[in-house]
N, C-alpha and C positions, 0 to 999 in steps of 0.2 A: 500400451503401457511400456515401461522401461525406456522412455525417451531420454532419461538422464542417467542411464546405466553407468556405474562406476565414476560418475562425476562427483567431485567434492563440493558441497554446497554449504556455505556459511549463511545461516538465517538468524537474524537478530529478533529478540522479543518472542522467544518460543515458550514462555511460561503460561500461555493461554491464548484465547481468541484466535485471530487470523494467523498468528505465528505458530500456534500448535497445529492448526489445519495445514499450514504450509509444510511443517516438518513431516507430518504424516503423508501428505500427497507427494512431496519430493522423494521421500523414501520409497513409497509405492512405485514411483517411476524409476527406481534404481539408484538414486543418489545416496552418497554417504554424507550424512547430515551432521553439521556442527552447529549447535544452537546455544543461545545465551539469554540470560534474563537477570533482573534484580531479584525476582521472586524464586527462591530456592525450591520450595515445595512444588510449585507449578511447573518449573522447568524439569524437576526430577520426574514428575508424573508424565510429562510429554516424552521424555526419554524412555520410560517404561512402556508407554503406549506404542511407540515406534518399534521397540524391540519385540513386543508381544505379537506384532504383525510380521515379524521376520525381518525387520529393517535394521539398519545400522545407524546409530546416532551417538554422538558424544555431546554431553551438556556441560556448560560452564556457568556456574551461578554460585554466589551473586557476582555479576559483572556490570559495571557502570560504563555505558558507552559515551558518557560525556567526559570521561577521563582518558586522555590520549594513551597513557601507558597501559590502560586496561584494554583498549582497542588493539594495540600492538600485541598484547598477550593473547587475545582472541585469535588473531590471524596466525601467530606463531604456533599456537597449540594445534590449530586445524592442520597446518602444514606438517607439523611434527607427527601427528597421529596418522594422517592419511597420505602424506607425501607431497601435498600441494593443495591448491585451491583452484576451482574452475568457475564457481558461481558465487556471487554475493547478492543476497536478497535483503535489502535494507527495509525491514518491516517495522522495527521498533519505533514507537513515537508516543509522546504524551504531551498534554497541554492543560492549562487551567482556564476555565471559562471566566469571563469578566468583561463588562463594558469598557470602552476606552477611557471614560472618565473615572470609573471606579477601580479598574485593575491596577495593581501595584506594578512598579517597574520590575521588581523581583520576579513576579509571576509572568510578566511579558518576556523577560529574558530567559526564564525557565523554558517557555515554549520554544523559543528560538534555539536554545541549546539542545533540547530533546528531539526536535523535529527537523532541523536543518544542519546544525553543527555536527550531529552524530553521523549524518549521511556523508558529510565532508570527511570526517575522520576515518570512517570505515573505508571509504573509497581511496583515500590517500594511502592507507596502510595495507590495502589488498593489492595495490599495483605491483609492488616488487614480486609478489607471489604469482600474479598473472604473467609477469614478464618471463619468469622461469618456465611457465607452462606454454608460452607462446601465444597467449591470449586468454580471454575469459568473457564472462557476461555479468553485468550488474543490472539488477532490477530495483529501482527505487519506488517507494510507495508515495504517490502524490495524493490528490483528492480533488473532487469537484469544487471543494472550498477554495482551491487555488486558481479557479477559472471564472466562476460566475456566482453572484450573490454572496451570502454569508455562510452557506452550507447548512443553515438552520431553516426549518419550514417557516414560510412567511417572512423570510429575511429578518428574523428576530436577531437582536444584537447579542454580543457576548463572545464571539469567536474570532475577533480581529487577528490575534497572534497566530491562530491556526491557519487562517486564510493566507496571511503573509508568508508564513513558513512553508506551506505547501506550494504556493506560487514559486517560492524560491527553489524548492525541490525540483519542480518541473523545468525551470530555467537552468538550474545546475546540471540536470541531466543532459540538456541540449549542448551546453558548453563542454561538459565532460566527454560526450560522444565525439565531439570534434577533436578535443585535445588528445584523447586516447586512441583515436582511430589507427594511428601508425603502429600501435602495439597490438593490434588485432583484438581490442577490447570493445565490446558492444555495451552501450548504456541506454537503458530505456526506463520509462515510467509506467506504472499501472496506477490509475486514479480511480479509487472506489467512489461510489455514490453512497446512498443510504444502505448500510449493511447491518444485518442483525447480529451484532456482537454483544458481549456482556455489558459493555459501556453504554450501549444504546437501549438496553432493556428498560431502564426507568422511564424512557420517553415513549416507547412503543408498547410496553406491557409484555407480559409473558407470552401471550398468544396474539399479539397485535390488537389488544383490546383497549388501548388507551385512546383518548380523544385526539391525540396528535397523529395516530396511525394513518388515518386517511389523508392527512395533510402531507405526511412523509411520502406516501406512494403517489399522491396526486401531483407531485412536482415532476414526476418522470413520465415516460411513455409506456413502460412495462408495468403492469398492474400488480406488482408485488414488491416486498422488501428484498433487497439483495442478500445473498448468502455468502459467508466466508469462502465457500467452495468456488463461487463465481470469480472472485478475485484471484484465488490461488491457481485456478485453471489458467487464467491469463498469464500469471507469473511463470508457470511451468512452460507454457508456450514460448514466452520471451527468453527463457533460460535455455531452451532446447536448440538443437541445430536446425530445426524447422524455421527458426527466426533468424538465420544467419545473415540475411540481407536486410535486417531491420535494426536500426540504431538511431538514437536521438528522438524516438517516438514517444508519444504519450497516449496510452491506450485507456480510454474511459470505460470503466465497468460500472455503469451508473443507470442502466435501464432507460437511457435516452434523456437524462436530466439536462446535460449540457446542450445537446442538440435542440432541445425545446426551450432553452433559455430559462429553465427552471419553472416553466409555466404549465408543463404537463400536456395532456391531450387537449385537442381543441374543445372549447365549450360549445356543445351542440346547439344551444339556443342562439349563441352569437354567430356560429357558423351558418345556421339556417337563415338568420337575418341578412348576413353577408351574401348568401347565395341569392336571396330575393332581390337584393340591390343589383347584383351582377346581371341577373336575368332581366331586370327592368332596363338596365343600361344597354343590354344587347338588343332588346326589342325597340329601343328608342330610335 
């Protein structure tokens, strides 16, 4: 523990879900946390939870990350309260489902603004504060959606903007790592697979009891749904000095989804048939 002791960490989207888990875990590791969200009650609850565990957190809500002046206010407040910034965790994101044919241009642009433009703005406006510190670490949240398939079980349609935006986040991370290297700023991506967040609950059910549950975990190699703590643990590592030689990387936290091409574990009946063919060819 205490891998982030006395480091100032700005975490976006701390009103619930993975952002709340991140605020709690980063604080447990010794970080001084500055969080933000559009949701005032949720963000206030996160602040209370962090402080109840003996941690230190300042919450700013409501705050709209798609407004540049608001992003500047976030960074300025963090630096004013704690004297600087050491870590930026670009967690906040939102998009609207819709097939390419049916989705409105407004909804498509909404996804781009909230999933990639916010990452650009936060990165842009944290750089001056990192420069004063002599360096820093940025962790962006990508997704398996930006790498293979549509991120939906069975490659179901409806998430085009999410896939495009998260692919952009992964590529932006690589370019930013190069551009900011001379400032001693590391930039990495953590890409979640299927994670049990409140947003996913309608699809997997409260206890993983929906018809889609087996499809979700069948796409990966690890036989369970991911947990927010899985993603946050990876982010803590990338933010810590243990990862000081890692930059420009994309760390998949997906139970092997990408490695398997979204096909999951081998089908035993197909594998058995394949083994029989190989055996016959060997004996021929």
